[in-house]
PDB file of N, CA, C, O and CB in Angstrom:
ATOM      1  N   MET A   1      45.767  35.687  45.820  1.00  0.00           N
ATOM      2  CA  MET A   1      47.073  36.267  45.583  1.00  0.00           C
ATOM      3  C   MET A   1      46.976  37.404  44.567  1.00  0.00           C
ATOM      4  O   MET A   1      47.632  38.436  44.712  1.00  0.00           O
ATOM      5  CB  MET A   1      48.054  35.196  45.100  1.00  0.00           C
ATOM      6  N   VAL A   2      46.155  37.206  43.541  1.00  0.00           N
ATOM      7  CA  VAL A   2      45.973  38.256  42.539  1.00  0.00           C
ATOM      8  C   VAL A   2      45.390  39.497  43.206  1.00  0.00           C
ATOM      9  O   VAL A   2      45.903  40.601  43.021  1.00  0.00           O
ATOM     10  CB  VAL A   2      45.053  37.771  41.383  1.00  0.00           C
ATOM     11  N   ALA A   3      44.325  39.321  43.978  1.00  0.00           N
ATOM     12  CA  ALA A   3      43.665  40.448  44.636  1.00  0.00           C
ATOM     13  C   ALA A   3      44.593  41.155  45.621  1.00  0.00           C
ATOM     14  O   ALA A   3      44.452  42.355  45.858  1.00  0.00           O
ATOM     15  CB  ALA A   3      42.413  39.971  45.357  1.00  0.00           C
ATOM     16  N   ALA A   4      45.532  40.420  46.189  1.00  0.00           N
ATOM     17  CA  ALA A   4      46.477  41.001  47.142  1.00  0.00           C
ATOM     18  C   ALA A   4      47.620  41.730  46.454  1.00  0.00           C
ATOM     19  O   ALA A   4      48.430  42.379  47.115  1.00  0.00           O
ATOM     20  CB  ALA A   4      47.033  39.924  48.041  1.00  0.00           C
ATOM     21  N   GLY A   5      47.691  41.627  45.123  1.00  0.00           N
ATOM     22  CA  GLY A   5      48.732  42.339  44.384  1.00  0.00           C
ATOM     23  C   GLY A   5      50.014  41.564  44.149  1.00  0.00           C
ATOM     24  O   GLY A   5      51.011  42.138  43.710  1.00  0.00           O
ATOM     25  N   ALA A   6      50.005  40.260  44.437  1.00  0.00           N
ATOM     26  CA  ALA A   6      51.202  39.446  44.180  1.00  0.00           C
ATOM     27  C   ALA A   6      51.439  39.350  42.683  1.00  0.00           C
ATOM     28  O   ALA A   6      50.491  39.396  41.898  1.00  0.00           O
ATOM     29  CB  ALA A   6      51.057  38.027  44.798  1.00  0.00           C
ATOM     30  N   LYS A   7      52.692  39.219  42.285  1.00  0.00           N
ATOM     31  CA  LYS A   7      53.039  39.074  40.865  1.00  0.00           C
ATOM     32  C   LYS A   7      52.791  37.635  40.430  1.00  0.00           C
ATOM     33  O   LYS A   7      53.718  36.832  40.324  1.00  0.00           O
ATOM     34  CB  LYS A   7      54.526  39.477  40.606  1.00  0.00           C
ATOM     35  N   VAL A   8      51.542  37.331  40.184  1.00  0.00           N
ATOM     36  CA  VAL A   8      51.114  35.992  39.788  1.00  0.00           C
ATOM     37  C   VAL A   8      51.432  35.770  38.316  1.00  0.00           C
ATOM     38  O   VAL A   8      51.247  36.665  37.493  1.00  0.00           O
ATOM     39  CB  VAL A   8      49.600  35.793  40.054  1.00  0.00           C
ATOM     40  N   THR A   9      51.909  34.581  37.991  1.00  0.00           N
ATOM     41  CA  THR A   9      52.111  34.155  36.604  1.00  0.00           C
ATOM     42  C   THR A   9      51.520  32.763  36.444  1.00  0.00           C
ATOM     43  O   THR A   9      51.310  32.052  37.426  1.00  0.00           O
ATOM     44  CB  THR A   9      53.629  34.170  36.213  1.00  0.00           C
ATOM     45  N   VAL A  10      51.258  32.384  35.211  1.00  0.00           N
ATOM     46  CA  VAL A  10      50.806  31.025  34.909  1.00  0.00           C
ATOM     47  C   VAL A  10      51.910  30.392  34.072  1.00  0.00           C
ATOM     48  O   VAL A  10      52.362  30.968  33.082  1.00  0.00           O
ATOM     49  CB  VAL A  10      49.401  31.009  34.149  1.00  0.00           C
ATOM     50  N   ASN A  11      52.337  29.207  34.478  1.00  0.00           N
ATOM     51  CA  ASN A  11      53.485  28.565  33.846  1.00  0.00           C
ATOM     52  C   ASN A  11      53.210  27.085  33.602  1.00  0.00           C
ATOM     53  O   ASN A  11      52.211  26.530  34.059  1.00  0.00           O
ATOM     54  CB  ASN A  11      54.741  28.737  34.713  1.00  0.00           C
ATOM     55  N   SER A  12      54.118  26.476  32.877  1.00  0.00           N
ATOM     56  CA  SER A  12      54.104  25.026  32.757  1.00  0.00           C
ATOM     57  C   SER A  12      55.519  24.548  33.035  1.00  0.00           C
ATOM     58  O   SER A  12      56.485  25.100  32.509  1.00  0.00           O
ATOM     59  CB  SER A  12      53.600  24.559  31.339  1.00  0.00           C
ATOM     60  N   ASP A  13      55.635  23.535  33.852  1.00  0.00           N
ATOM     61  CA  ASP A  13      56.933  23.005  34.222  1.00  0.00           C
ATOM     62  C   ASP A  13      57.034  21.592  33.687  1.00  0.00           C
ATOM     63  O   ASP A  13      56.408  20.668  34.207  1.00  0.00           O
ATOM     64  CB  ASP A  13      57.145  23.040  35.760  1.00  0.00           C
ATOM     65  N   ASP A  14      57.826  21.434  32.644  1.00  0.00           N
ATOM     66  CA  ASP A  14      58.036  20.127  32.038  1.00  0.00           C
ATOM     67  C   ASP A  14      56.708  19.465  31.677  1.00  0.00           C
ATOM     68  O   ASP A  14      56.381  18.395  32.192  1.00  0.00           O
ATOM     69  CB  ASP A  14      58.832  19.230  32.980  1.00  0.00           C
ATOM     70  N   PRO A  15      55.936  20.114  30.779  1.00  0.00           N
ATOM     71  CA  PRO A  15      54.597  19.607  30.483  1.00  0.00           C
ATOM     72  C   PRO A  15      54.573  18.187  29.929  1.00  0.00           C
ATOM     73  O   PRO A  15      53.604  17.464  30.159  1.00  0.00           O
ATOM     74  CB  PRO A  15      53.932  20.515  29.513  1.00  0.00           C
ATOM     75  N   ALA A  16      55.596  17.773  29.216  1.00  0.00           N
ATOM     76  CA  ALA A  16      55.600  16.414  28.682  1.00  0.00           C
ATOM     77  C   ALA A  16      55.630  15.379  29.818  1.00  0.00           C
ATOM     78  O   ALA A  16      55.109  14.272  29.676  1.00  0.00           O
ATOM     79  CB  ALA A  16      56.808  16.214  27.743  1.00  0.00           C
ATOM     80  N   TYR A  17      56.237  15.749  30.925  1.00  0.00           N
ATOM     81  CA  TYR A  17      56.336  14.831  32.071  1.00  0.00           C
ATOM     82  C   TYR A  17      55.130  14.964  32.992  1.00  0.00           C
ATOM     83  O   TYR A  17      54.542  13.962  33.399  1.00  0.00           O
ATOM     84  CB  TYR A  17      57.625  15.096  32.861  1.00  0.00           C
ATOM     85  N   PHE A  18      54.761  16.206  33.321  1.00  0.00           N
ATOM     86  CA  PHE A  18      53.704  16.448  34.298  1.00  0.00           C
ATOM     87  C   PHE A  18      52.329  16.664  33.681  1.00  0.00           C
ATOM     88  O   PHE A  18      51.325  16.658  34.394  1.00  0.00           O
ATOM     89  CB  PHE A  18      54.056  17.630  35.126  1.00  0.00           C
ATOM     90  N   GLY A  19      52.269  16.857  32.359  1.00  0.00           N
ATOM     91  CA  GLY A  19      51.020  17.291  31.741  1.00  0.00           C
ATOM     92  C   GLY A  19      50.872  18.785  31.978  1.00  0.00           C
ATOM     93  O   GLY A  19      51.785  19.426  32.499  1.00  0.00           O
ATOM     94  N   GLY A  20      49.751  19.332  31.607  1.00  0.00           N
ATOM     95  CA  GLY A  20      49.537  20.747  31.886  1.00  0.00           C
ATOM     96  C   GLY A  20      50.318  21.676  30.993  1.00  0.00           C
ATOM     97  O   GLY A  20      51.143  22.456  31.468  1.00  0.00           O
ATOM     98  N   TYR A  21      50.064  21.598  29.706  1.00  0.00           N
ATOM     99  CA  TYR A  21      50.664  22.563  28.796  1.00  0.00           C
ATOM    100  C   TYR A  21      50.050  23.933  29.067  1.00  0.00           C
ATOM    101  O   TYR A  21      49.011  24.018  29.721  1.00  0.00           O
ATOM    102  CB  TYR A  21      50.458  22.139  27.308  1.00  0.00           C
ATOM    103  N   MET A  22      50.667  25.001  28.581  1.00  0.00           N
ATOM    104  CA  MET A  22      50.230  26.364  28.891  1.00  0.00           C
ATOM    105  C   MET A  22      48.736  26.576  28.648  1.00  0.00           C
ATOM    106  O   MET A  22      48.039  27.075  29.531  1.00  0.00           O
ATOM    107  CB  MET A  22      51.022  27.354  28.067  1.00  0.00           C
ATOM    108  N   ASN A  23      48.239  26.213  27.486  1.00  0.00           N
ATOM    109  CA  ASN A  23      46.820  26.435  27.214  1.00  0.00           C
ATOM    110  C   ASN A  23      45.943  25.681  28.204  1.00  0.00           C
ATOM    111  O   ASN A  23      44.912  26.196  28.637  1.00  0.00           O
ATOM    112  CB  ASN A  23      46.480  26.012  25.788  1.00  0.00           C
ATOM    113  N   ASP A  24      46.342  24.468  28.562  1.00  0.00           N
ATOM    114  CA  ASP A  24      45.593  23.703  29.565  1.00  0.00           C
ATOM    115  C   ASP A  24      45.592  24.432  30.909  1.00  0.00           C
ATOM    116  O   ASP A  24      44.565  24.522  31.580  1.00  0.00           O
ATOM    117  CB  ASP A  24      46.193  22.287  29.727  1.00  0.00           C
ATOM    118  N   ASN A  25      46.749  24.946  31.283  1.00  0.00           N
ATOM    119  CA  ASN A  25      46.863  25.637  32.568  1.00  0.00           C
ATOM    120  C   ASN A  25      46.043  26.922  32.583  1.00  0.00           C
ATOM    121  O   ASN A  25      45.379  27.230  33.574  1.00  0.00           O
ATOM    122  CB  ASN A  25      48.329  25.950  32.874  1.00  0.00           C
ATOM    123  N   ILE A  26      46.090  27.666  31.490  1.00  0.00           N
ATOM    124  CA  ILE A  26      45.308  28.904  31.409  1.00  0.00           C
ATOM    125  C   ILE A  26      43.818  28.595  31.467  1.00  0.00           C
ATOM    126  O   ILE A  26      43.071  29.274  32.172  1.00  0.00           O
ATOM    127  CB  ILE A  26      45.643  29.678  30.115  1.00  0.00           C
ATOM    128  N   ARG A  27      43.381  27.581  30.736  1.00  0.00           N
ATOM    129  CA  ARG A  27      41.963  27.208  30.781  1.00  0.00           C
ATOM    130  C   ARG A  27      41.540  26.790  32.185  1.00  0.00           C
ATOM    131  O   ARG A  27      40.445  27.134  32.630  1.00  0.00           O
ATOM    132  CB  ARG A  27      41.681  26.073  29.794  1.00  0.00           C
ATOM    133  N   ALA A  28      42.390  26.057  32.878  1.00  0.00           N
ATOM    134  CA  ALA A  28      42.065  25.612  34.240  1.00  0.00           C
ATOM    135  C   ALA A  28      41.973  26.798  35.197  1.00  0.00           C
ATOM    136  O   ALA A  28      41.074  26.851  36.036  1.00  0.00           O
ATOM    137  CB  ALA A  28      43.120  24.610  34.744  1.00  0.00           C
ATOM    138  N   VAL A  29      42.887  27.735  35.075  1.00  0.00           N
ATOM    139  CA  VAL A  29      42.844  28.930  35.924  1.00  0.00           C
ATOM    140  C   VAL A  29      41.572  29.729  35.636  1.00  0.00           C
ATOM    141  O   VAL A  29      40.896  30.184  36.559  1.00  0.00           O
ATOM    142  CB  VAL A  29      44.104  29.814  35.695  1.00  0.00           C
ATOM    143  N   GLN A  30      41.254  29.896  34.357  1.00  0.00           N
ATOM    144  CA  GLN A  30      40.053  30.652  33.999  1.00  0.00           C
ATOM    145  C   GLN A  30      38.792  29.958  34.514  1.00  0.00           C
ATOM    146  O   GLN A  30      37.885  30.618  35.021  1.00  0.00           O
ATOM    147  CB  GLN A  30      39.969  30.833  32.478  1.00  0.00           C
ATOM    148  N   ALA A  31      38.730  28.641  34.388  1.00  0.00           N
ATOM    149  CA  ALA A  31      37.567  27.899  34.872  1.00  0.00           C
ATOM    150  C   ALA A  31      37.409  28.047  36.386  1.00  0.00           C
ATOM    151  O   ALA A  31      36.289  28.103  36.894  1.00  0.00           O
ATOM    152  CB  ALA A  31      37.689  26.416  34.498  1.00  0.00           C
ATOM    153  N   ALA A  32      38.515  28.111  37.091  1.00  0.00           N
ATOM    154  CA  ALA A  32      38.462  28.207  38.552  1.00  0.00           C
ATOM    155  C   ALA A  32      38.181  29.623  39.048  1.00  0.00           C
ATOM    156  O   ALA A  32      37.482  29.804  40.045  1.00  0.00           O
ATOM    157  CB  ALA A  32      39.760  27.720  39.142  1.00  0.00           C
ATOM    158  N   PHE A  33      38.728  30.633  38.351  1.00  0.00           N
ATOM    159  CA  PHE A  33      38.680  31.993  38.900  1.00  0.00           C
ATOM    160  C   PHE A  33      37.914  33.008  38.058  1.00  0.00           C
ATOM    161  O   PHE A  33      37.594  34.089  38.553  1.00  0.00           O
ATOM    162  CB  PHE A  33      40.058  32.484  39.087  1.00  0.00           C
ATOM    163  N   HIS A  34      37.612  32.693  36.808  1.00  0.00           N
ATOM    164  CA  HIS A  34      36.838  33.595  35.939  1.00  0.00           C
ATOM    165  C   HIS A  34      37.431  34.999  35.866  1.00  0.00           C
ATOM    166  O   HIS A  34      36.722  35.992  36.035  1.00  0.00           O
ATOM    167  CB  HIS A  34      35.403  33.681  36.429  1.00  0.00           C
ATOM    168  N   PHE A  35      38.737  35.073  35.614  1.00  0.00           N
ATOM    169  CA  PHE A  35      39.410  36.369  35.524  1.00  0.00           C
ATOM    170  C   PHE A  35      38.918  37.161  34.325  1.00  0.00           C
ATOM    171  O   PHE A  35      38.554  36.593  33.295  1.00  0.00           O
ATOM    172  CB  PHE A  35      40.921  36.181  35.438  1.00  0.00           C
ATOM    173  N   ASP A  36      38.910  38.477  34.472  1.00  0.00           N
ATOM    174  CA  ASP A  36      38.562  39.354  33.352  1.00  0.00           C
ATOM    175  C   ASP A  36      39.823  39.657  32.537  1.00  0.00           C
ATOM    176  O   ASP A  36      40.928  39.260  32.909  1.00  0.00           O
ATOM    177  CB  ASP A  36      37.900  40.676  33.864  1.00  0.00           C
ATOM    178  N   ALA A  37      39.641  40.357  31.435  1.00  0.00           N
ATOM    179  CA  ALA A  37      40.757  40.654  30.531  1.00  0.00           C
ATOM    180  C   ALA A  37      41.841  41.478  31.210  1.00  0.00           C
ATOM    181  O   ALA A  37      43.027  41.277  30.945  1.00  0.00           O
ATOM    182  CB  ALA A  37      40.254  41.390  29.301  1.00  0.00           C
ATOM    183  N   VAL A  38      41.453  42.396  32.077  1.00  0.00           N
ATOM    184  CA  VAL A  38      42.439  43.229  32.781  1.00  0.00           C
ATOM    185  C   VAL A  38      43.344  42.369  33.650  1.00  0.00           C
ATOM    186  O   VAL A  38      44.551  42.597  33.715  1.00  0.00           O
ATOM    187  CB  VAL A  38      41.735  44.295  33.646  1.00  0.00           C
ATOM    188  N   THR A  39      42.764  41.390  34.309  1.00  0.00           N
ATOM    189  CA  THR A  39      43.563  40.492  35.152  1.00  0.00           C
ATOM    190  C   THR A  39      44.495  39.646  34.302  1.00  0.00           C
ATOM    191  O   THR A  39      45.655  39.451  34.665  1.00  0.00           O
ATOM    192  CB  THR A  39      42.653  39.585  35.997  1.00  0.00           C
ATOM    193  N   TRP A  40      44.007  39.140  33.172  1.00  0.00           N
ATOM    194  CA  TRP A  40      44.876  38.349  32.288  1.00  0.00           C
ATOM    195  C   TRP A  40      46.004  39.198  31.712  1.00  0.00           C
ATOM    196  O   TRP A  40      47.122  38.711  31.546  1.00  0.00           O
ATOM    197  CB  TRP A  40      44.058  37.730  31.149  1.00  0.00           C
ATOM    198  N   GLN A  41      45.722  40.445  31.411  1.00  0.00           N
ATOM    199  CA  GLN A  41      46.787  41.330  30.941  1.00  0.00           C
ATOM    200  C   GLN A  41      47.844  41.490  32.031  1.00  0.00           C
ATOM    201  O   GLN A  41      49.039  41.464  31.740  1.00  0.00           O
ATOM    202  CB  GLN A  41      46.215  42.713  30.530  1.00  0.00           C
ATOM    203  N   ARG A  42      47.417  41.655  33.277  1.00  0.00           N
ATOM    204  CA  ARG A  42      48.342  41.803  34.400  1.00  0.00           C
ATOM    205  C   ARG A  42      49.175  40.531  34.574  1.00  0.00           C
ATOM    206  O   ARG A  42      50.381  40.611  34.806  1.00  0.00           O
ATOM    207  CB  ARG A  42      47.570  42.123  35.700  1.00  0.00           C
ATOM    208  N   ILE A  43      48.550  39.374  34.467  1.00  0.00           N
ATOM    209  CA  ILE A  43      49.265  38.108  34.609  1.00  0.00           C
ATOM    210  C   ILE A  43      50.299  37.958  33.492  1.00  0.00           C
ATOM    211  O   ILE A  43      51.431  37.546  33.744  1.00  0.00           O
ATOM    212  CB  ILE A  43      48.275  36.920  34.594  1.00  0.00           C
ATOM    213  N   ALA A  44      49.912  38.289  32.269  1.00  0.00           N
ATOM    214  CA  ALA A  44      50.866  38.213  31.157  1.00  0.00           C
ATOM    215  C   ALA A  44      52.012  39.196  31.354  1.00  0.00           C
ATOM    216  O   ALA A  44      53.174  38.853  31.131  1.00  0.00           O
ATOM    217  CB  ALA A  44      50.160  38.490  29.821  1.00  0.00           C
ATOM    218  N   ARG A  45      51.687  40.422  31.774  1.00  0.00           N
ATOM    219  CA  ARG A  45      52.731  41.425  32.028  1.00  0.00           C
ATOM    220  C   ARG A  45      53.685  40.923  33.120  1.00  0.00           C
ATOM    221  O   ARG A  45      54.902  41.061  33.000  1.00  0.00           O
ATOM    222  CB  ARG A  45      52.094  42.790  32.445  1.00  0.00           C
ATOM    223  N   ASN A  46      53.128  40.349  34.167  1.00  0.00           N
ATOM    224  CA  ASN A  46      53.969  39.809  35.236  1.00  0.00           C
ATOM    225  C   ASN A  46      54.964  38.791  34.690  1.00  0.00           C
ATOM    226  O   ASN A  46      56.127  38.774  35.093  1.00  0.00           O
ATOM    227  CB  ASN A  46      53.104  39.167  36.324  1.00  0.00           C
ATOM    228  N   SER A  47      54.504  37.944  33.774  1.00  0.00           N
ATOM    229  CA  SER A  47      55.390  36.914  33.234  1.00  0.00           C
ATOM    230  C   SER A  47      56.541  37.526  32.467  1.00  0.00           C
ATOM    231  O   SER A  47      57.670  37.044  32.551  1.00  0.00           O
ATOM    232  CB  SER A  47      54.618  35.964  32.336  1.00  0.00           C
ATOM    233  N   PHE A  48      56.268  38.590  31.714  1.00  0.00           N
ATOM    234  CA  PHE A  48      57.347  39.265  30.997  1.00  0.00           C
ATOM    235  C   PHE A  48      58.299  39.959  31.960  1.00  0.00           C
ATOM    236  O   PHE A  48      59.518  39.893  31.796  1.00  0.00           O
ATOM    237  CB  PHE A  48      56.776  40.276  30.006  1.00  0.00           C
ATOM    238  N   GLU A  49      57.736  40.625  32.964  1.00  0.00           N
ATOM    239  CA  GLU A  49      58.574  41.317  33.948  1.00  0.00           C
ATOM    240  C   GLU A  49      59.451  40.345  34.732  1.00  0.00           C
ATOM    241  O   GLU A  49      60.572  40.688  35.108  1.00  0.00           O
ATOM    242  CB  GLU A  49      57.702  42.116  34.911  1.00  0.00           C
ATOM    243  N   ALA A  50      58.954  39.140  34.982  1.00  0.00           N
ATOM    244  CA  ALA A  50      59.707  38.154  35.759  1.00  0.00           C
ATOM    245  C   ALA A  50      60.668  37.323  34.912  1.00  0.00           C
ATOM    246  O   ALA A  50      61.453  36.541  35.448  1.00  0.00           O
ATOM    247  CB  ALA A  50      58.752  37.235  36.469  1.00  0.00           C
ATOM    248  N   SER A  51      60.610  37.490  33.608  1.00  0.00           N
ATOM    249  CA  SER A  51      61.450  36.666  32.734  1.00  0.00           C
ATOM    250  C   SER A  51      62.921  37.065  32.849  1.00  0.00           C
ATOM    251  O   SER A  51      63.254  38.128  33.372  1.00  0.00           O
ATOM    252  CB  SER A  51      60.983  36.788  31.274  1.00  0.00           C
ATOM    253  N   PHE A  52      63.784  36.193  32.352  1.00  0.00           N
ATOM    254  CA  PHE A  52      65.217  36.419  32.433  1.00  0.00           C
ATOM    255  C   PHE A  52      65.793  37.042  31.166  1.00  0.00           C
ATOM    256  O   PHE A  52      67.007  37.013  30.966  1.00  0.00           O
ATOM    257  CB  PHE A  52      65.917  35.125  32.719  1.00  0.00           C
ATOM    258  N   VAL A  53      64.947  37.601  30.310  1.00  0.00           N
ATOM    259  CA  VAL A  53      65.450  38.260  29.108  1.00  0.00           C
ATOM    260  C   VAL A  53      65.910  39.673  29.454  1.00  0.00           C
ATOM    261  O   VAL A  53      65.612  40.192  30.530  1.00  0.00           O
ATOM    262  CB  VAL A  53      64.365  38.294  28.000  1.00  0.00           C
ATOM    263  N   ASP A  54      66.637  40.281  28.528  1.00  0.00           N
ATOM    264  CA  ASP A  54      67.142  41.623  28.792  1.00  0.00           C
ATOM    265  C   ASP A  54      65.999  42.643  28.816  1.00  0.00           C
ATOM    266  O   ASP A  54      64.898  42.385  28.329  1.00  0.00           O
ATOM    267  CB  ASP A  54      68.184  42.016  27.735  1.00  0.00           C
ATOM    268  N   ALA A  55      66.295  43.797  29.393  1.00  0.00           N
ATOM    269  CA  ALA A  55      65.281  44.835  29.601  1.00  0.00           C
ATOM    270  C   ALA A  55      64.635  45.286  28.298  1.00  0.00           C
ATOM    271  O   ALA A  55      63.430  45.536  28.263  1.00  0.00           O
ATOM    272  CB  ALA A  55      65.898  46.030  30.301  1.00  0.00           C
ATOM    273  N   ALA A  56      65.412  45.394  27.231  1.00  0.00           N
ATOM    274  CA  ALA A  56      64.861  45.843  25.946  1.00  0.00           C
ATOM    275  C   ALA A  56      63.826  44.851  25.421  1.00  0.00           C
ATOM    276  O   ALA A  56      62.801  45.262  24.877  1.00  0.00           O
ATOM    277  CB  ALA A  56      65.988  46.026  24.911  1.00  0.00           C
ATOM    278  N   GLN A  57      64.078  43.562  25.577  1.00  0.00           N
ATOM    279  CA  GLN A  57      63.113  42.559  25.127  1.00  0.00           C
ATOM    280  C   GLN A  57      61.844  42.612  25.971  1.00  0.00           C
ATOM    281  O   GLN A  57      60.739  42.485  25.442  1.00  0.00           O
ATOM    282  CB  GLN A  57      63.731  41.154  25.186  1.00  0.00           C
ATOM    283  N   LYS A  58      61.997  42.797  27.275  1.00  0.00           N
ATOM    284  CA  LYS A  58      60.827  42.926  28.139  1.00  0.00           C
ATOM    285  C   LYS A  58      59.957  44.100  27.691  1.00  0.00           C
ATOM    286  O   LYS A  58      58.737  43.974  27.583  1.00  0.00           O
ATOM    287  CB  LYS A  58      61.258  43.107  29.607  1.00  0.00           C
ATOM    288  N   VAL A  59      60.590  45.231  27.434  1.00  0.00           N
ATOM    289  CA  VAL A  59      59.848  46.416  26.993  1.00  0.00           C
ATOM    290  C   VAL A  59      59.105  46.131  25.694  1.00  0.00           C
ATOM    291  O   VAL A  59      57.945  46.515  25.545  1.00  0.00           O
ATOM    292  CB  VAL A  59      60.799  47.614  26.808  1.00  0.00           C
ATOM    293  N   ALA A  60      59.764  45.463  24.757  1.00  0.00           N
ATOM    294  CA  ALA A  60      59.142  45.152  23.465  1.00  0.00           C
ATOM    295  C   ALA A  60      57.932  44.241  23.654  1.00  0.00           C
ATOM    296  O   ALA A  60      56.876  44.477  23.066  1.00  0.00           O
ATOM    297  CB  ALA A  60      60.162  44.489  22.520  1.00  0.00           C
ATOM    298  N   TRP A  61      58.085  43.207  24.468  1.00  0.00           N
ATOM    299  CA  TRP A  61      56.973  42.275  24.699  1.00  0.00           C
ATOM    300  C   TRP A  61      55.808  42.969  25.394  1.00  0.00           C
ATOM    301  O   TRP A  61      54.652  42.760  25.027  1.00  0.00           O
ATOM    302  CB  TRP A  61      57.441  41.078  25.537  1.00  0.00           C
ATOM    303  N   ILE A  62      56.105  43.787  26.391  1.00  0.00           N
ATOM    304  CA  ILE A  62      55.042  44.491  27.122  1.00  0.00           C
ATOM    305  C   ILE A  62      54.350  45.493  26.207  1.00  0.00           C
ATOM    306  O   ILE A  62      53.131  45.653  26.276  1.00  0.00           O
ATOM    307  CB  ILE A  62      55.615  45.210  28.370  1.00  0.00           C
ATOM    308  N   LYS A  63      55.101  46.159  25.363  1.00  0.00           N
ATOM    309  CA  LYS A  63      54.497  47.097  24.406  1.00  0.00           C
ATOM    310  C   LYS A  63      53.527  46.354  23.484  1.00  0.00           C
ATOM    311  O   LYS A  63      52.424  46.838  23.229  1.00  0.00           O
ATOM    312  CB  LYS A  63      55.596  47.814  23.569  1.00  0.00           C
ATOM    313  N   ARG A  64      53.925  45.199  22.990  1.00  0.00           N
ATOM    314  CA  ARG A  64      53.059  44.392  22.118  1.00  0.00           C
ATOM    315  C   ARG A  64      51.828  43.909  22.883  1.00  0.00           C
ATOM    316  O   ARG A  64      50.714  43.961  22.361  1.00  0.00           O
ATOM    317  CB  ARG A  64      53.838  43.185  21.545  1.00  0.00           C
ATOM    318  N   LEU A  65      52.021  43.447  24.096  1.00  0.00           N
ATOM    319  CA  LEU A  65      50.913  43.006  24.937  1.00  0.00           C
ATOM    320  C   LEU A  65      49.904  44.132  25.125  1.00  0.00           C
ATOM    321  O   LEU A  65      48.703  43.931  24.947  1.00  0.00           O
ATOM    322  CB  LEU A  65      51.429  42.519  26.301  1.00  0.00           C
ATOM    323  N   ASP A  66      50.387  45.300  25.481  1.00  0.00           N
ATOM    324  CA  ASP A  66      49.497  46.436  25.696  1.00  0.00           C
ATOM    325  C   ASP A  66      48.756  46.811  24.424  1.00  0.00           C
ATOM    326  O   ASP A  66      47.589  47.199  24.475  1.00  0.00           O
ATOM    327  CB  ASP A  66      50.282  47.631  26.211  1.00  0.00           C
ATOM    328  N   ALA A  67      49.425  46.699  23.286  1.00  0.00           N
ATOM    329  CA  ALA A  67      48.765  47.000  22.002  1.00  0.00           C
ATOM    330  C   ALA A  67      47.653  45.999  21.712  1.00  0.00           C
ATOM    331  O   ALA A  67      46.581  46.382  21.244  1.00  0.00           O
ATOM    332  CB  ALA A  67      49.792  46.991  20.849  1.00  0.00           C
ATOM    333  N   VAL A  68      47.896  44.734  21.985  1.00  0.00           N
ATOM    334  CA  VAL A  68      46.871  43.710  21.751  1.00  0.00           C
ATOM    335  C   VAL A  68      45.668  43.959  22.650  1.00  0.00           C
ATOM    336  O   VAL A  68      44.531  43.879  22.187  1.00  0.00           O
ATOM    337  CB  VAL A  68      47.441  42.293  21.999  1.00  0.00           C
ATOM    338  N   PHE A  69      45.894  44.257  23.912  1.00  0.00           N
ATOM    339  CA  PHE A  69      44.779  44.482  24.815  1.00  0.00           C
ATOM    340  C   PHE A  69      44.071  45.809  24.521  1.00  0.00           C
ATOM    341  O   PHE A  69      42.876  45.935  24.788  1.00  0.00           O
ATOM    342  CB  PHE A  69      45.265  44.457  26.257  1.00  0.00           C
ATOM    343  N   ALA A  70      44.772  46.781  23.986  1.00  0.00           N
ATOM    344  CA  ALA A  70      44.128  48.053  23.613  1.00  0.00           C
ATOM    345  C   ALA A  70      43.159  47.830  22.465  1.00  0.00           C
ATOM    346  O   ALA A  70      42.094  48.447  22.425  1.00  0.00           O
ATOM    347  CB  ALA A  70      45.186  49.116  23.219  1.00  0.00           C
ATOM    348  N   VAL A  71      43.512  46.961  21.536  1.00  0.00           N
ATOM    349  CA  VAL A  71      42.641  46.646  20.393  1.00  0.00           C
ATOM    350  C   VAL A  71      41.448  45.841  20.862  1.00  0.00           C
ATOM    351  O   VAL A  71      40.312  46.114  20.475  1.00  0.00           O
ATOM    352  CB  VAL A  71      43.413  45.870  19.301  1.00  0.00           C
ATOM    353  N   ASP A  72      41.710  44.841  21.704  1.00  0.00           N
ATOM    354  CA  ASP A  72      40.641  43.960  22.172  1.00  0.00           C
ATOM    355  C   ASP A  72      39.789  44.584  23.262  1.00  0.00           C
ATOM    356  O   ASP A  72      38.617  44.237  23.410  1.00  0.00           O
ATOM    357  CB  ASP A  72      41.224  42.674  22.674  1.00  0.00           C
ATOM    358  N   GLY A  73      40.368  45.504  24.028  1.00  0.00           N
ATOM    359  CA  GLY A  73      39.667  46.055  25.175  1.00  0.00           C
ATOM    360  C   GLY A  73      38.795  47.173  24.815  1.00  0.00           C
ATOM    361  O   GLY A  73      38.135  47.744  25.682  1.00  0.00           O
TER     362      GLY A  73
END
C-alpha cells in the first residue's frame, strides 16, 4: 500500500483493550517492512493530514515534523 501511494498511517485503537500501543505498533511495522526514514516521515505526515484538527494545527505539526527530519536526515 505504501509503494502504491496510499495514505498509510499507523494507529492504535483502544490499546488498553486490544494491546498494541503506538510504540509497539511502530516497532512491529518496522520489523515487518524495514521502512527507511523517508517512508516514516511520509507515514507521520499522512497521520497529520488525516487528523480531524484544524488546518492551522496540521500545518504547525507538519512544519515541526519536517524540521525534525531535516535535522536527522
